[in-house]
Phi, psi and omega in degrees: 000098179220176181296315174306321180289323176297315180298315179298318175299317179293326178289321176295319176298317183300312181292318179299321179290325179294316180298315181299322184286325190266316189208353181096177181086024184300329174294344174289350174258315187286317177307303182299329182299310185292319177299317174303328179276004176098008180283138175299155189302312183298319179289322176299320180294315180296319178299313182299317178307306185292326181296329179267354183294322183294323177299319180290322179295312180300318178296321180295315179298320185293327179252025182294331180286345187255010176296137178206173181285155178252111183065241176253005176267129178284147178309321185291327175294314183296322181293318179298311179303318182293317182296312181301313183286325176296328169303313182298314183299315180294325178290325174302319176304314184301319188276354185279129173292145183307315180303324181285320180293331175300324181278328180290320190307311184303321182287329174293319176299317175303316174299315175301314183298315179296328180289322179290328185278316190239359186308306182297314183293320184289318179300314177297322183294314182285330181293326179293346188236341187232142172236123183229146192268185182304316184295325178290325176304304175306312176302311175304317184298318178303316177300316177298320184298318182295311179299316177303321177285330180281313185220296171097348180298125185078010186293326180302318180288318176302314173306314182293321175297322181296305180297329178289325183279315185276329187247348178070025184283145171281159183303323180290321179297326188267350187297311182294320176294315184298313178301319181295318180298320175303309181296321178296312179302313177303320182292311176309307182301323177303315178309311182293307184298320180289321179304316182271007176064040184260352180268123183263103193297323177303332179264319189303305185304307176294331175293316183296314182297319172302320179295318181296316178301310182300320176300315183293311182301308189294326176298321173296314180290329186298337181286341184254339185264135178299149182292327189292315175299326172300316181292323179296315175303313183302314181293316176303316183295306185294326176293317180301317184290322179297318173300318180295324176288327173297319180295314183303323188273324194241350183293000000 
Protein backbone atom coordinates (compact mmCIF):
# COMPACT_ATOMS: atom_id res chain seq x y z
CA UNK A 1 0.00 0.00 0.00
CA UNK A 2 1.95 3.00 -1.35
CA UNK A 3 1.18 5.90 -3.64
CA UNK A 4 2.22 4.16 -6.91
CA UNK A 5 0.00 1.15 -6.04
CA UNK A 6 -2.94 3.42 -5.28
CA UNK A 7 -2.48 5.26 -8.57
CA UNK A 8 -2.23 1.99 -10.50
CA UNK A 9 -5.44 0.76 -8.85
CA UNK A 10 -7.19 4.02 -9.76
CA UNK A 11 -5.95 3.78 -13.36
CA UNK A 12 -7.19 0.18 -13.64
CA UNK A 13 -10.55 1.27 -12.30
CA UNK A 14 -10.69 4.19 -14.75
CA UNK A 15 -10.09 1.85 -17.69
CA UNK A 16 -12.58 -0.73 -16.38
CA UNK A 17 -15.28 1.89 -15.84
CA UNK A 18 -14.69 3.30 -19.31
CA UNK A 19 -14.91 -0.15 -20.90
CA UNK A 20 -18.17 -0.92 -19.11
CA UNK A 21 -19.64 2.39 -20.26
CA UNK A 22 -18.62 1.90 -23.89
CA UNK A 23 -18.78 -1.81 -24.70
CA UNK A 24 -18.58 -3.95 -21.57
CA UNK A 25 -15.74 -6.12 -20.29
CA UNK A 26 -14.55 -3.86 -17.47
CA UNK A 27 -13.26 -6.80 -15.46
CA UNK A 28 -10.69 -7.40 -18.21
CA UNK A 29 -9.02 -4.21 -16.90
CA UNK A 30 -9.63 -4.41 -13.16
CA UNK A 31 -8.74 -8.08 -12.59
CA UNK A 32 -5.27 -7.98 -14.22
CA UNK A 33 -4.52 -4.72 -12.42
CA UNK A 34 -5.29 -6.18 -9.00
CA UNK A 35 -3.40 -9.41 -9.68
CA UNK A 36 -0.46 -7.31 -10.87
CA UNK A 37 -0.61 -5.48 -7.53
CA UNK A 38 -0.14 -8.82 -5.77
CA UNK A 39 -3.67 -9.88 -4.82
CA UNK A 40 -4.53 -13.60 -5.10
CA UNK A 41 -6.90 -14.20 -8.01
CA UNK A 42 -9.96 -14.90 -5.85
CA UNK A 43 -9.40 -11.74 -3.79
CA UNK A 44 -8.75 -9.76 -6.97
CA UNK A 45 -12.06 -10.96 -8.39
CA UNK A 46 -13.93 -10.00 -5.21
CA UNK A 47 -12.28 -6.59 -5.03
CA UNK A 48 -12.94 -5.98 -8.73
CA UNK A 49 -16.60 -6.87 -8.23
CA UNK A 50 -17.09 -4.28 -5.50
CA UNK A 51 -15.06 -1.63 -7.34
CA UNK A 52 -17.40 -1.81 -10.33
CA UNK A 53 -20.61 -2.07 -8.26
CA UNK A 54 -21.35 1.68 -7.85
CA UNK A 55 -21.15 2.17 -11.60
CA UNK A 56 -23.58 -0.68 -12.21
CA UNK A 57 -25.92 0.66 -9.53
CA UNK A 58 -25.85 4.17 -10.99
CA UNK A 59 -26.68 2.81 -14.44
CA UNK A 60 -29.60 0.81 -13.04
CA UNK A 61 -31.01 3.90 -11.32
CA UNK A 62 -30.63 5.94 -14.49
CA UNK A 63 -32.84 3.53 -16.47
CA UNK A 64 -35.31 2.62 -13.71
CA UNK A 65 -38.21 4.38 -15.48
CA UNK A 66 -37.75 2.10 -18.51
CA UNK A 67 -38.05 -1.18 -16.62
CA UNK A 68 -40.53 -3.56 -18.14
CA UNK A 69 -41.17 -7.29 -18.44
CA UNK A 70 -38.99 -9.60 -20.50
CA UNK A 71 -41.47 -11.78 -22.30
CA UNK A 72 -43.92 -12.78 -19.56
CA UNK A 73 -41.36 -12.48 -16.75
CA UNK A 74 -41.51 -9.46 -14.45
CA UNK A 75 -38.28 -7.68 -13.44
CA UNK A 76 -38.89 -8.43 -9.76
CA UNK A 77 -39.02 -12.17 -10.51
CA UNK A 78 -35.80 -12.06 -12.51
CA UNK A 79 -34.11 -9.94 -9.83
CA UNK A 80 -35.05 -12.38 -7.06
CA UNK A 81 -33.68 -15.32 -9.05
CA UNK A 82 -30.51 -13.39 -9.88
CA UNK A 83 -29.90 -12.33 -6.27
CA UNK A 84 -30.35 -15.82 -4.83
CA UNK A 85 -28.22 -17.50 -7.47
CA UNK A 86 -25.50 -14.84 -7.30
CA UNK A 87 -25.19 -15.61 -3.59
CA UNK A 88 -24.57 -19.24 -4.54
CA UNK A 89 -22.01 -18.26 -7.18
CA UNK A 90 -20.11 -15.97 -4.83
CA UNK A 91 -20.03 -18.65 -2.15
CA UNK A 92 -18.57 -21.04 -4.73
CA UNK A 93 -15.79 -18.52 -5.32
CA UNK A 94 -15.14 -18.28 -1.58
CA UNK A 95 -14.52 -22.03 -1.34
CA UNK A 96 -12.48 -22.22 -4.56
CA UNK A 97 -8.74 -22.46 -3.80
CA UNK A 98 -6.74 -19.68 -5.44
CA UNK A 99 -4.58 -22.24 -7.27
CA UNK A 100 -7.70 -23.77 -8.82
CA UNK A 101 -9.15 -20.37 -9.74
CA UNK A 102 -5.87 -19.46 -11.46
CA UNK A 103 -6.43 -22.39 -13.82
CA UNK A 104 -10.15 -21.63 -14.32
CA UNK A 105 -9.78 -17.88 -15.02
CA UNK A 106 -8.33 -18.17 -18.57
CA UNK A 107 -11.28 -20.30 -19.68
CA UNK A 108 -13.79 -17.88 -18.15
CA UNK A 109 -12.03 -15.00 -19.90
CA UNK A 110 -12.04 -16.93 -23.18
CA UNK A 111 -15.78 -17.52 -22.81
CA UNK A 112 -16.35 -13.82 -22.15
CA UNK A 113 -14.16 -12.86 -25.13
CA UNK A 114 -16.04 -15.19 -27.48
CA UNK A 115 -19.34 -13.76 -26.29
CA UNK A 116 -18.10 -10.22 -26.92
CA UNK A 117 -16.96 -11.33 -30.37
CA UNK A 118 -19.93 -13.45 -31.50
CA UNK A 119 -22.70 -12.81 -28.97
CA UNK A 120 -25.00 -10.57 -31.00
CA UNK A 121 -24.75 -12.61 -34.18
CA UNK A 122 -25.17 -15.91 -32.35
CA UNK A 123 -28.23 -14.62 -30.47
CA UNK A 124 -29.83 -13.39 -33.71
CA UNK A 125 -29.09 -16.69 -35.47
CA UNK A 126 -30.56 -18.76 -32.64
CA UNK A 127 -33.58 -16.52 -32.22
CA UNK A 128 -34.54 -17.09 -35.85
CA UNK A 129 -34.49 -20.86 -35.30
CA UNK A 130 -35.39 -21.52 -31.65
CA UNK A 131 -38.32 -20.61 -29.42
CA UNK A 132 -38.01 -21.29 -25.69
CA UNK A 133 -40.53 -20.49 -22.97
CA UNK A 134 -40.75 -18.69 -19.64
CA UNK A 135 -39.57 -21.59 -17.48
CA UNK A 136 -36.41 -21.88 -19.54
CA UNK A 137 -35.88 -18.14 -19.11
CA UNK A 138 -36.00 -18.52 -15.31
CA UNK A 139 -33.54 -21.43 -15.40
CA UNK A 140 -31.17 -19.55 -17.67
CA UNK A 141 -31.43 -16.45 -15.47
CA UNK A 142 -30.46 -18.58 -12.48
CA UNK A 143 -27.38 -19.87 -14.30
CA UNK A 144 -26.45 -16.31 -15.22
CA UNK A 145 -26.83 -15.33 -11.58
CA UNK A 146 -24.44 -18.08 -10.48
CA UNK A 147 -21.93 -17.04 -13.14
CA UNK A 148 -22.31 -13.37 -12.19
CA UNK A 149 -21.62 -14.11 -8.54
CA UNK A 150 -18.67 -16.37 -9.33
CA UNK A 151 -16.94 -14.29 -12.00
CA UNK A 152 -19.18 -12.14 -14.18
CA UNK A 153 -16.88 -11.33 -17.09
CA UNK A 154 -18.96 -10.77 -20.23
CA UNK A 155 -22.21 -11.27 -18.36
CA UNK A 156 -23.78 -8.18 -19.91
CA UNK A 157 -23.45 -9.64 -23.39
CA UNK A 158 -24.63 -13.04 -22.12
CA UNK A 159 -27.75 -11.43 -20.71
CA UNK A 160 -28.38 -9.57 -23.96
CA UNK A 161 -28.13 -12.83 -25.89
CA UNK A 162 -30.39 -14.61 -23.40
CA UNK A 163 -33.17 -12.05 -23.52
CA UNK A 164 -33.01 -11.82 -27.28
CA UNK A 165 -33.16 -15.60 -27.65
CA UNK A 166 -35.64 -16.62 -24.96
CA UNK A 167 -37.90 -13.57 -24.82
CA UNK A 168 -37.52 -12.01 -28.26
CA UNK A 169 -36.75 -8.64 -26.65
CA UNK A 170 -35.25 -5.82 -28.68
CA UNK A 171 -31.96 -4.27 -27.52
CA UNK A 172 -33.75 -1.17 -26.27
CA UNK A 173 -36.39 -3.15 -24.36
CA UNK A 174 -33.81 -5.24 -22.55
CA UNK A 175 -31.31 -2.52 -21.65
CA UNK A 176 -32.90 -1.37 -18.38
CA UNK A 177 -33.63 -4.91 -17.13
CA UNK A 178 -30.19 -6.15 -18.12
CA UNK A 179 -28.54 -3.27 -16.25
CA UNK A 180 -30.64 -4.01 -13.18
CA UNK A 181 -29.69 -7.71 -13.22
CA UNK A 182 -25.99 -6.83 -13.37
CA UNK A 183 -26.36 -4.51 -10.38
CA UNK A 184 -28.35 -7.14 -8.43
CA UNK A 185 -25.76 -9.86 -9.09
CA UNK A 186 -22.89 -7.58 -8.06
CA UNK A 187 -24.75 -6.50 -4.92
CA UNK A 188 -25.43 -10.08 -3.83
CA UNK A 189 -21.81 -11.04 -4.42
CA UNK A 190 -20.62 -7.96 -2.51
CA UNK A 191 -22.47 -9.09 0.63
CA UNK A 192 -20.66 -12.43 0.53
CA UNK A 193 -17.24 -11.06 -0.38
CA UNK A 194 -17.33 -8.42 2.34
CA UNK A 195 -18.65 -10.91 4.87
CA UNK A 196 -15.75 -13.27 4.20
CA UNK A 197 -13.17 -10.46 4.17
CA UNK A 198 -12.22 -10.90 0.52
CA UNK A 199 -12.35 -7.22 -0.49
CA UNK A 200 -9.00 -5.48 -0.18
CA UNK A 201 -10.08 -1.93 0.64
CA UNK A 202 -6.72 -0.26 0.07
CA UNK A 203 -7.01 -1.22 -3.61
CA UNK A 204 -10.80 -1.14 -3.84
CA UNK A 205 -11.38 2.50 -2.87
CA UNK A 206 -9.05 4.12 -5.45
CA UNK A 207 -10.22 1.63 -8.07
CA UNK A 208 -13.86 2.46 -7.31
CA UNK A 209 -13.18 6.20 -7.65
CA UNK A 210 -11.32 5.60 -10.91
CA UNK A 211 -14.16 3.44 -12.27
CA UNK A 212 -16.74 6.15 -11.55
CA UNK A 213 -14.59 8.75 -13.28
CA UNK A 214 -13.86 6.49 -16.24
CA UNK A 215 -17.50 5.57 -16.69
CA UNK A 216 -18.63 9.20 -16.60
CA UNK A 217 -15.98 10.44 -19.04
CA UNK A 218 -16.38 7.49 -21.42
CA UNK A 219 -20.16 7.89 -21.48
CA UNK A 220 -19.68 11.49 -22.62
CA UNK A 221 -17.03 10.60 -25.20
CA UNK A 222 -19.01 7.61 -26.44
CA UNK A 223 -21.60 9.93 -27.95
CA UNK A 224 -18.93 11.36 -30.26
CA UNK A 225 -16.81 8.31 -31.09
CA UNK A 226 -18.02 5.78 -33.73
CA UNK A 227 -18.96 2.36 -32.41
CA UNK A 228 -16.62 0.38 -34.69
CA UNK A 229 -13.27 1.68 -33.32
CA UNK A 230 -14.53 1.17 -29.77
CA UNK A 231 -15.51 -2.42 -30.53
CA UNK A 232 -12.20 -3.18 -32.27
CA UNK A 233 -10.18 -1.74 -29.37
CA UNK A 234 -12.28 -3.66 -26.82
CA UNK A 235 -11.77 -6.95 -28.66
CA UNK A 236 -8.02 -6.37 -29.01
CA UNK A 237 -7.68 -5.59 -25.31
CA UNK A 238 -9.82 -8.48 -24.09
CA UNK A 239 -8.10 -10.89 -26.47
CA UNK A 240 -4.66 -9.83 -25.25
CA UNK A 241 -5.70 -10.19 -21.60
CA UNK A 242 -7.10 -13.66 -22.28
CA UNK A 243 -3.83 -14.77 -23.89
CA UNK A 244 -1.87 -13.33 -20.98
CA UNK A 245 -3.89 -15.32 -18.45
CA UNK A 246 -3.46 -18.54 -20.43
CA UNK A 247 0.29 -17.92 -20.46
CA UNK A 248 0.23 -17.17 -16.72
CA UNK A 249 -1.67 -20.37 -15.89
CA UNK A 250 -0.12 -22.86 -18.27
CA UNK A 251 3.28 -21.60 -19.48
